N, C-alpha and C positions, 0 to 999 in steps of 0.2 A: 346743194340742191339745184337741179336744173330747172330753169324757168319753163313754163308750159309752152311758150311761144317758140322755144328752140328745140323742143322735143321731137318735132317732125324731122328736123335735120339729122338727128342721131339715128332715127329709125332707118333711114335710107343708107347710112354709112356702115352699119354693123350687120353683115349677113350671118346671123346666128345659125340659120339652117345649114349653111355651107360648112361652118365650123363644126357643127354636130355631125355632119356626114363624114367629114375628114377624120374626126376623132373616132368614129365608129369603124372606119377602115383600118386604123392603127391599133384597134383593140385586139389583144391576143385571143386566139381560139381557146376555148376551155379545154382543159386536159381530160383526155379520155381515161376513165378508170376501169379497172377490171370488173367492177360491179356493173357498170354500164354495158360492157361487152357481154357479161353473163346474162343480163336481162334481155339484151337483143337476141342472143342465141335461144333463150327459153321461148321468147315470143315468136321467133321465126322458124326455129327448127324443133321446138318442143322437147328439148332435153337439156340437162345441166352439164356444164364443164367446170372442172376444178381450175382454180387460179394457177396452179402449177402447170397445167396444160397450156394455158394462155402464155405464161412466161416461156415455156419451152418453144412454142411456135414463134414468139417474138425473137427469142435467142437464135433460132434456126434461120430467121429472115434477116438477122443482123441489125435489128432495131435497137435503139438506145434503151438501156435498162437502168433503173435506179437501185441503189443499194438498199436492201431491206434492213431495218433496224433490228429485226428479230431473227436474222439469218443465223444458222448454226454451221459449224465447221464440218461436222460429220453427220450424215443422215442416219436416222434410226433404222430405216428400211430402204431397200433399193428403190430408185425412182421408177415410177410407172410412166409409160409413154402413151400419148393420146392415139386413138384409132384414126385411120384415114378420114372417116366421116367427121370426127371431131375437129381434125386439122382443117378440113375444108370449111366447116362452120366458123371456126375461129378466123380463118383468112377472110371469109365473107364479112364477118363483123368488123375486122380491121379495115377492110376496104370501105365499108359503110361509114365508119367514123373517120375516114380519110387519113388513117395512120400509114397505110401503104398505098 
């Protein structure tokens, strides 16, 4: 237990605000999810995009992709491609979330 007469000396020596600010600077940025991208596109552009379209745009831009645990080796139907309007909206969302 610290005596009360010495407490003032400790207050001046521990800059807790500076430590908190430095810790905040090292905090990693939260991961942007496909759901966040879809919600942004619905709010700003008023249409939905499929997650496969987001993945295709990310793949075309050379962005890092994570392995999907539910991925299949062969597709049941041919892959559909996003329209140019959808591609522009997805790129806008990726720019907004600072992915690109």
